[in-house]
N, C-alpha and C positions, 0 to 999 in steps of 0.2 A: 416453570423455566423463567428466569429473570433476564431481562435485556436492558442494557443501558448504553447510551451514546458515550464514547470515550474520546472522540476526536472528530473534527470537521475541517475540510479544506475546500475553498472556493477559488476558482480562477476563471476570468473572463477571456474569451477569444474574440477579437475584433473581426478577424477574417470571416468567421462563420456566424458571427453575432450570437454566440452561445455562452452560457454560464455553466461551467463544469462544477459539479458539487459532489463531494465524496464524504460519506459518513462512515466512521469506524465505530463498530458496536461490539460489546461483549455480551455473549449469551451464556448464562450459567444454568446448569442442572446438576445438583449435587456437587461432587468434586471435579466434574468435567466442565469444560467451557469451549466456546468457539469464538474466535475473533473474526469478524466479518467486515469487509469493505464493500459498500454499495455505492455505485455511481449512477447519476441521473441520465447520462448520455452513453457512457461506455460500460462494459461489463465490469463486475467486481470480482472478488475472490474471498476465500476464507482459509483459516488455519484452525484445526482442532488442537487442543492441548497436546495430544499424543503425536499428531503429525508434525507439529512444530518442534517438539522435543527430539523426534527422530531426525528431522532435517538439520537441527542445530548440531547434533552429534556427528552427523555425516559431514557437515561443513567444517567442524572442528578437525575431524580426521584428515580432511583435504587442505586444511590451512586457509579456509575461506571465511571471511567475516560476514558476508551478506549474500543473499540468494534472491534473484528476481522471480516473480510469480506471474505467469500469464502474459498476455499481450493485449492490454486494454486498448491500445491505439497503434495502428500501423500507419506510418507516414505515407502520403500519397505523392510520390515523386521525390527527386533529390532536393528540391528547394523547400520541401515541407519540413520545418524545424520543430514542429510540435512533438512533444514527448510526454508519455504518462507511464510511470513504472510503480509497481508495488514490490516491496522487498521485506524479507525477514532478516533481522540482524541477530547475531549470536556472539556470545563470549563464553569461553570455557565449556563449550558444548551445550549451553542452555540458551533458549531464546531470550533476547533482551528488549527488542522493540520491533515494531512494524513501521515502515516508512513509505509514504506516498510522495512522489516527485512529479510535478506538472510544469511543462513549458507550453505556453499558448502564444498566439501571434498577435501583433499589432496590425492596424489597418494596412500599413505599408508592407506587411509580410515579415518584418523583423521580429525576432522572438522577444517576448517579455522576459525579465529575469525569472529563473526557475523558482517555483514555490514548493516548499517542502512541509510535510507534517510528519513528525515522529511521535509515535505513541508508545509509551513504555509497555512492555509485555507484563501481564499480570503474574504475580509470583505463583509458583506451583504450590498447591495446598499440600499439607503433610499427609 
């Protein structure tokens, strides 16, 4: 099984003095693969080739371009403007990308501008 890093996103949060790091990797075995997001502080997620294909077809049927996965961060109160999301994007019923969006906080509690990482979905093998 081969694994390679295909994306990385880092975001610092002054309020809790933490660096959030997200690694996107592709793990291949034969003609199947898994796209995995690992986080150092929050939970990650993954999509298999088959799962993502089925999700993309379902989204296409519903007229939806993107689908959130999991809840890696749940805000603590109404004033907590932190946000972390993982999404699968599709076009024409096929996965096109994985996107990570992160909003962290400055020392005064104001949010930093959102950081995004979009990683192109590997092409399906014939």
